[in-house]
C-alpha positions in Angstrom: -16.7 16.3 -17.5 -15.0 19.3 -15.9 -12.8 22.1 -16.3 -11.4 23.8 -13.3 -13.5 27.3 -12.8 -11.5 30.6 -12.8 -11.9 30.9 -9.0 -9.7 28.0 -8.6 -7.0 29.0 -10.9 -6.5 32.5 -9.5 -6.9 30.7 -6.0 -4.0 28.4 -6.8 -2.1 31.3 -8.0 -2.5 33.3 -5.0 -1.2 30.5 -2.7 2.2 30.4 -4.3 3.0 34.1 -4.7 6.8 34.3 -4.0 9.3 36.8 -4.0 10.6 37.1 -7.4 14.4 36.2 -6.2 12.8 32.7 -5.1 12.0 30.2 -7.7 9.3 27.7 -6.3 9.8 23.9 -6.6 6.6 22.2 -5.9 5.8 18.6 -5.6 2.9 17.6 -7.1 1.8 14.4 -5.2 -1.6 13.2 -5.6 -3.4 10.6 -7.6 -2.3 11.6 -11.0 -2.5 8.1 -12.3 -5.1 6.3 -10.7 -7.4 8.7 -8.7 -7.4 11.3 -11.3 -8.5 14.9 -10.0 -10.2 17.5 -11.9 -8.0 19.9 -10.1 -4.7 18.3 -11.5 -4.8 20.8 -14.7 -5.7 24.0 -12.5 -2.7 23.3 -10.1 -0.1 22.6 -12.6 -1.7 25.7 -14.8 -1.2 28.0 -11.7 2.1 27.0 -10.5 3.5 27.4 -14.1 1.8 30.8 -14.3 3.7 31.9 -11.5 7.0 30.5 -13.1 7.1 27.6 -10.5 8.4 23.8 -11.1 6.1 20.8 -11.1 7.9 17.4 -10.2 5.0 14.9 -10.5 5.2 11.7 -8.1 3.5 8.6 -8.5 0.8 8.3 -5.6 1.5 4.7 -5.3 5.2 5.0 -4.3 6.1 3.8 -0.9 7.4 6.6 1.7 11.0 5.6 1.0 10.3 5.8 -2.7 8.8 9.3 -2.0 11.5 10.4 0.3 14.1 9.8 -2.1 12.3 12.0 -4.8 11.9 14.6 -2.2 15.2 14.9 -1.1 16.6 14.9 -4.9 14.1 17.6 -5.9 13.9 19.6 -2.7 10.3 20.4 -3.3 8.7 22.7 -0.6 5.1 22.3 -1.2 2.8 19.1 -1.7 -0.4 18.9 -3.4 -1.9 15.4 -2.0 -5.1 13.1 -2.1 -6.1 12.6 1.3 -5.7 8.6 0.4 -2.3 9.2 0.3 -1.7 11.5 2.9 0.2 9.5 5.6 2.6 8.1 3.2 3.4 11.7 2.1 3.6 13.1 5.8 5.9 10.1 6.6 8.2 11.0 3.5 8.3 14.7 4.3 8.9 14.5 7.9 12.3 12.3 6.9 13.4 15.5 4.5 12.5 18.1 7.3 9.0 19.4 6.0 6.2 19.8 8.3 2.3 19.5 7.5 2.4 23.2 6.8 3.9 22.1 3.2 0.6 20.3 2.2 -2.6 20.9 0.8 -5.5 18.4 0.3 -7.5 18.0 -3.0 -10.5 17.2 -1.3 -12.8 19.8 0.1 -14.6 17.5 2.3 -11.7 16.3 4.1 -12.0 16.6 7.8 -8.2 17.3 8.1 -6.9 20.2 9.6 -4.4 20.5 6.6 -5.4 23.2 4.0 -8.0 22.2 1.3 -9.1 23.5 -2.1 -12.1 25.3 -0.4 -9.2 27.2 1.8 -7.4 28.2 -1.5 -10.7 29.4 -3.1 -11.2 31.6 0.0 -7.6 33.0 0.2 -7.9 33.6 -3.5 -10.8 35.5 -3.5 -9.7 37.9 -0.9 -6.1 38.4 -2.2 -6.6 38.6 -5.9 -4.9 41.6 -6.1 -1.7 40.2 -5.0 -1.8 37.9 -8.3 1.1 38.4 -10.6 1.4 36.1 -13.5 4.8 35.7 -14.7 6.1 37.7 -18.0 9.0 36.1 -19.5 11.4 38.3 -21.3 12.7 37.0 -25.1 14.5 33.9 -24.9 13.8 33.3 -21.2 11.2 30.6 -21.6 13.6 28.3 -23.6 16.0 28.5 -20.1 13.3 28.5 -17.4 12.4 25.2 -16.0 8.6 24.1 -15.9 8.7 20.3 -14.8 11.5 18.1 -12.9 10.6 14.6 -13.6 12.3 11.3 -13.3 13.5 9.0 -16.0 14.4 5.3 -15.4 12.7 5.2 -12.3 12.8 7.2 -8.6 16.1 5.6 -7.9 17.6 5.9 -11.1 20.2 8.9 -11.6 18.1 10.5 -14.4 15.5 13.4 -13.8 15.2 15.6 -16.9 14.3 19.0 -17.1 11.4 20.6 -19.4 11.2 24.1 -20.1 8.1 26.6 -20.8 9.2 26.9 -24.2 8.7 23.0 -24.4 5.2 23.3 -23.2 4.6 26.2 -25.5 5.7 23.9 -28.3 3.6 21.1 -27.1 0.7 23.0 -27.3 1.4 24.3 -30.5 1.2 20.8 -31.9 -2.4 20.3 -30.4 -3.5 23.2 -31.8 -2.0 22.6 -35.1 -3.9 19.2 -35.2 -7.2 21.1 -35.5 -9.3 18.7 -33.7 -11.2 18.9 -30.3 -9.8 16.4 -28.0 -12.1 14.6 -25.7 -9.6 12.7 -23.5 -10.4 10.9 -19.8 -6.9 10.6 -18.6 -4.0 11.5 -20.7 -2.3 14.8 -21.7 -4.6 16.8 -19.6 -2.4 19.8 -19.3 -2.6 20.6 -23.0 -6.2 19.7 -23.8 -7.9 22.8 -22.1 -5.9 25.2 -23.7 -6.3 23.5 -27.0 -10.0 24.0 -27.0 -10.8 20.3 -25.7 -12.7 18.9 -23.0 -11.3 16.5 -20.3 -13.4 13.7 -18.6 -11.7 12.8 -15.3 -12.3 9.4 -13.8 -11.3 9.2 -10.2 -10.2 5.4 -10.6 -9.6 3.2 -13.5 -12.5 0.7 -13.6 -13.2 -0.8 -16.8 -17.1 -0.8 -17.0 -17.0 2.6 -15.7 -14.6 3.6 -18.0 -16.8 2.3 -20.7 -19.9 4.1 -19.5 -18.1 7.2 -19.4 -17.1 7.1 -23.2 -20.6 6.3 -23.9 -22.2 9.0 -21.6 -20.0 11.9 -23.0 -19.6 10.5 -26.5 -15.8 10.4 -26.4 -14.3 10.8 -29.9 -10.4 10.6 -28.9 -9.0 7.9 -27.0 -5.2 7.6 -25.9 -4.7 4.2 -24.3 -1.9 1.8 -23.6 -1.8 -1.4 -25.2 -3.2 -3.3 -21.8 -6.3 -1.4 -22.1 -6.9 -2.2 -25.8 -6.7 -5.7 -24.6 -9.8 -5.1 -22.5 -11.4 -3.6 -25.0 -11.1 -6.5 -27.3 -11.6 -9.1 -24.7 -13.7 -7.9 -21.8 -17.5 -9.0 -22.0 -18.6 -5.5 -21.0 -17.1 -4.0 -24.3 -19.0 -6.2 -26.4 -22.2 -4.7 -25.4 -20.9 -1.1 -26.2 -21.2 1.0 -29.7 -18.2 2.7 -30.2 -19.1 4.2 -33.5 -18.6 7.7 -32.5 -14.9 7.3 -31.6 -13.0 8.8 -34.4 -9.3 8.5 -33.1 -7.4 5.9 -30.9 -3.5 6.5 -30.2 -1.5 3.7 -28.6 1.5 4.6 -26.7 4.1 3.5 -23.9 4.6 -0.3 -25.3 4.2 -1.7 -28.7 0.9 -2.4 -30.2 1.0 -5.9 -32.2 -0.6 -6.0 -35.5 -3.0 -8.6 -34.3 -4.2 -6.2 -31.4 -4.4 -3.6 -33.8 -6.8 -5.4 -36.0 -9.0 -6.4 -33.2 -9.2 -3.0 -32.2 -10.4 -1.9 -35.8 -13.6 -4.2 -35.1 -14.2 -2.6 -31.7 -13.7 0.9 -33.2 -14.9 0.5 -36.8 -14.9 4.4 -37.3 -11.7 5.0 -35.7 -8.2 6.0 -37.1 -6.0 3.7 -35.1 -2.3 3.4 -34.7 0.7 4.2 -32.4 2.7 6.9 -31.2 6.3 7.0 -30.0 8.3 9.0 -27.6 10.3 9.4 -24.6 10.4 11.5 -21.3 13.5 13.3 -22.6 11.8 14.3 -25.6 8.7 15.7 -23.7 6.5 12.6 -25.1 5.6 12.4 -28.7 8.1 12.3 -31.5 6.1 10.0 -33.8 2.5 9.4 -34.5 0.0 8.0 -36.9 -1.2 10.5 -39.7 -4.8 11.4 -39.0 -5.8 10.6 -42.7 -5.2 7.0 -42.3 -7.6 4.4 -41.2 -4.8 2.2 -39.5 -1.2 2.6 -38.8 1.5 0.4 -40.3 1.9 -3.0 -38.8 4.9 -2.7 -36.4 5.5 1.0 -37.1 5.5 3.7 -34.9 4.1 6.4 -36.9 5.7 9.5 -38.8 7.7 12.3 -37.3 5.5 14.9 -35.9 5.6 18.5 -37.2 9.1 20.3 -36.0 10.9 17.1 -35.2 14.0 16.2 -37.1 15.7 12.7 -36.9 18.5 10.9 -38.0 19.6 7.2 -38.0 23.2 6.5 -36.7 24.9 3.3 -37.2 27.2 1.5 -34.5 30.1 2.6 -36.3 29.0 6.4 -36.1 27.9 6.9 -39.6 24.6 7.8 -40.9 22.2 5.0 -42.0 20.4 5.1 -45.2 16.6 4.1 -45.7 16.0 0.8 -44.5 19.4 0.4 -42.6 19.3 -0.3 -38.8 20.7 2.4 -36.2 20.0 4.3 -33.1 17.2 7.1 -33.8 18.8 10.6 -32.7 16.2 13.5 -32.8 16.1 17.2 -32.4 13.1 19.7 -31.9 11.6 22.5 -29.6 10.0 20.0 -27.5 13.4 18.2 -26.3 14.1 18.6 -22.6 17.1 20.7 -21.4 19.2 17.8 -19.9 19.3 15.9 -16.7 19.1 18.0 -13.5 22.8 18.4 -11.8 24.0 15.5 -13.9 26.4 17.0 -16.6 27.8 13.5 -17.4 24.6 11.8 -18.1 23.5 14.8 -20.0 26.6 14.9 -22.1 26.1 11.2 -23.1 22.3 11.9 -24.3 21.9 15.4 -25.3 24.4 16.9 -28.0 24.1 20.0 -29.9 20.3 20.1 -29.5 20.0 16.5 -30.4 18.8 13.7 -28.4 20.1 10.0 -28.5 16.7 7.9 -27.7 18.6 4.9 -27.1 16.3 2.7 -29.3 17.3 0.8 -32.6 15.3 1.8 -35.5 14.8 1.4 -39.3 12.9 4.0 -41.2 10.9 3.1 -44.6 9.7 5.7 -46.5 8.2 8.1 -43.7 7.5 5.2 -41.2 9.6 4.9 -38.0 10.1 0.9 -37.1 11.3 0.3 -33.3 13.6 -2.8 -34.0 15.2 -2.9 -30.7 15.5 -0.9 -27.4 19.2 0.0 -26.8 18.2 1.2 -23.2 17.5 -1.4 -20.7 14.6 0.0 -19.0 11.6 -2.1 -18.8 8.0 -1.1 -19.8 5.4 -2.7 -17.5 1.8 -1.6 -18.3 3.2 1.7 -19.6 5.4 2.3 -16.6 9.0 2.5 -16.6 11.0 0.0 -14.6 14.8 0.3 -14.1 16.3 -3.0 -13.8 19.1 -1.6 -11.7 16.7 -0.3 -8.9 15.2 -3.7 -8.4 18.6 -5.6 -8.8 20.1 -3.1 -6.1 17.3 -4.1 -3.9 17.6 -7.9 -4.3 21.2 -7.6 -3.1 19.6 -6.2 0.1 18.1 -9.8 0.8 20.4 -11.8 3.2 20.2 -15.0 0.9 21.0 -13.1 -2.7 24.7 -13.0 -3.8 23.9 -11.8 -7.3 21.0 -10.7 -9.3 20.1 -9.7 -12.7 16.3 -8.3 -13.7 15.0 -8.6 -17.2 11.6 -8.1 -18.6 9.8 -11.1 -20.1 6.6 -11.0 -22.5 3.3 -10.7 -21.2 0.1 -10.5 -23.0 -1.6 -8.0 -20.9 1.3 -5.8 -19.5 3.7 -5.8 -22.3 6.5 -7.1 -20.1 6.9 -8.0 -16.5 10.2 -8.1 -14.5 11.8 -11.7 -14.1 14.8 -11.9 -11.3 17.6 -14.3 -12.0 19.3 -15.1 -8.7 22.5 -16.5 -7.6 22.1 -17.5 -3.9 24.5 -17.1 -0.9 26.6 -20.0 0.6 24.3 -20.4 3.5 21.0 -20.3 1.4 22.3 -23.2 -0.9 23.0 -25.2 2.4 19.6 -24.8 3.9 18.1 -25.5 0.7 20.2 -28.5 0.1 18.2 -29.8 -3.0 14.8 -29.6 -1.2 12.0 -28.1 -3.6 9.8 -27.3 -1.2 12.5 -24.9 0.5 13.3 -23.6 -2.9 9.7 -22.7 -3.4 9.6 -21.1 -0.3 12.6 -19.1 -0.7 11.5 -17.8 -3.9 8.1 -16.6 -2.3 10.2 -14.9 0.4 12.4 -13.0 -2.4 9.2 -11.8 -4.1 7.6 -10.6 -1.3 11.1 -8.8 -0.4 10.4 -6.7 -3.5 6.5 -6.4 -3.0 7.0 -5.0 0.3 8.8 -2.1 -0.5 7.9 -1.4 -4.2 5.0 -0.3 -6.0 2.8 -3.1 -7.7 4.3 -2.9 -11.4 7.8 -3.2 -10.1 6.6 -6.6 -8.4 8.4 -9.8 -9.7 5.2 -11.0 -11.9 8.0 -12.6 -14.1 8.9 -14.9 -11.1 12.4 -15.5 -9.6 14.9 -18.1 -11.2 17.9 -19.4 -9.2 21.1 -19.5 -11.3 24.6 -20.8 -10.7 26.1 -17.3 -12.1 25.1 -14.1 -13.5 27.0 -14.1 -16.8 29.3 -11.0 -17.3 31.5 -9.5 -19.9 35.0 -8.5 -18.8 34.0 -5.1 -18.4 31.2 -6.1 -16.0 28.4 -5.7 -18.0 25.6 -8.5 -17.7 25.0 -10.6 -20.7 21.2 -10.8 -20.4 20.6 -12.5 -23.5 22.8 -15.4 -22.2 20.1 -15.8 -19.3 16.9 -15.4 -21.6 18.7 -18.0 -23.8 19.2 -20.3 -21.2 15.8 -19.9 -19.7 14.4 -20.7 -22.9 16.3 -23.5 -23.9 15.6 -25.3 -20.6 11.8 -24.3 -20.9 11.9 -23.2 -17.0 8.5 -22.3 -16.1 7.2 -21.1 -12.8 4.6 -23.2 -11.0 1.6 -21.5 -10.7 1.7 -21.7 -6.8 5.1 -19.9 -6.5 3.5 -17.2 -8.7 3.3 -13.7 -6.7 -0.3 -13.0 -5.6 -0.6 -9.9 -7.9 -0.1 -11.9 -11.1 -3.1 -12.1 -12.8 -4.5 -15.4 -14.6 -7.2 -13.6 -16.9 -9.0 -10.3 -17.5 -11.0 -10.2 -14.3 -7.5 -10.6 -12.2 -6.2 -8.1 -14.7 -8.9 -5.7 -13.8 -8.5 -6.1 -10.0 -4.7 -5.0 -10.8 -5.6 -2.1 -12.8 -8.0 -0.8 -10.3 -4.7 0.2 -8.5 -1.8 0.5 -11.2 -3.3 0.9 -14.7 -2.9 4.2 -16.4 -2.8 5.8 -19.6 0.3 8.2 -20.0 
């Protein structure tokens, strides 16, 4: 259990002293998802104390994916875990940044790049230069704190979160009037809300269980794949979780069956779901704390400060029990999309945010019926089909492609690619099942070689004659899925990508690299 000491906080602040006329854009690149670091909250807090901007990056990005984010955000300073330093340097150099733009989150590193220890020393000797930012009235609502991506790194959307948004989120935690002991999620709001944070360097389920028991964790924020492990992994059956008082699932739907199983694992806990978007600064709905179990299929009730309306396809307001798009407003809503007025106008209007999700509200409970947006959720991570489709089209044997999500017990959904082959590829295969199988494997490797693991085609590759589209060019994914269902197409085990797990143990091996709570 740790909380970064005041010395480190001052040191990090001292590092980022800049002229008042210069707004700092700071790329926070280190293991935030799988190798969590106890300095994470300190660095975020320090940069924000100086009015700087944080743009988080997934540490498992390839150099090309990180280069794309660097070029868009124009980040100048990078905090990196030593394990990912080579990737970060490769990406930074292609954007004109040198190694002087880095510092390491490992004091024991032998690299010549400055470390946290150097910052501590610098801050201790220059504390008199530290000046925390003081906002004038109304300034916090216009000053950017986070610049984060929505719809994947190669998507067009990266949203802006202000200091007022952060203040509101902190207020909601304090209003909840509970002490949060949370190992991995929402860490930047826990400490100011009088909570304690347990930091686990890498997700390993048995070690995760040991930390929960050793520190007597009371509040868990999980994703459904982790709840599956609690319900199925042999190591969980040996533990007593009676001290857990609250368990919230997010990032993907939690089935009623899994919720029921979880109630047996956590007999004294309130168990339910939450719902939110990056554009709403996470939470919009959550389970009430005075309930034992959330409503099956429900995403919870609106949290304090959020106003919602349900808009039908004809633009009129839906009545209770009628289906329509959920549109919300509140102090936590993002400002919009950076340098993209067209996309901002499509999603943000007069303080309201279009969620892109079809819902029904019954009583106070919000039920997510369907996702209007086509973004996939793989183990809680967002995957943009357009990103994978564009990459697939770079393969010389592919003429057209469509990526969809298919249900998966552990990941919620996984990407499946429908592919139209080029004329030359069809001639080479010439009806040979062996040749077709080899080409599918080559296409899967084409993706796995350049994308992080949760973007791999774990659903497989299917060859089709044509990608069905409407007159305006929109892909009709439902027709492809209907064809697949009717034809009962299944991918032979031998053609599945090597990262596709077969059981809980395989799943654990993958979570060591990719699973996180968000």
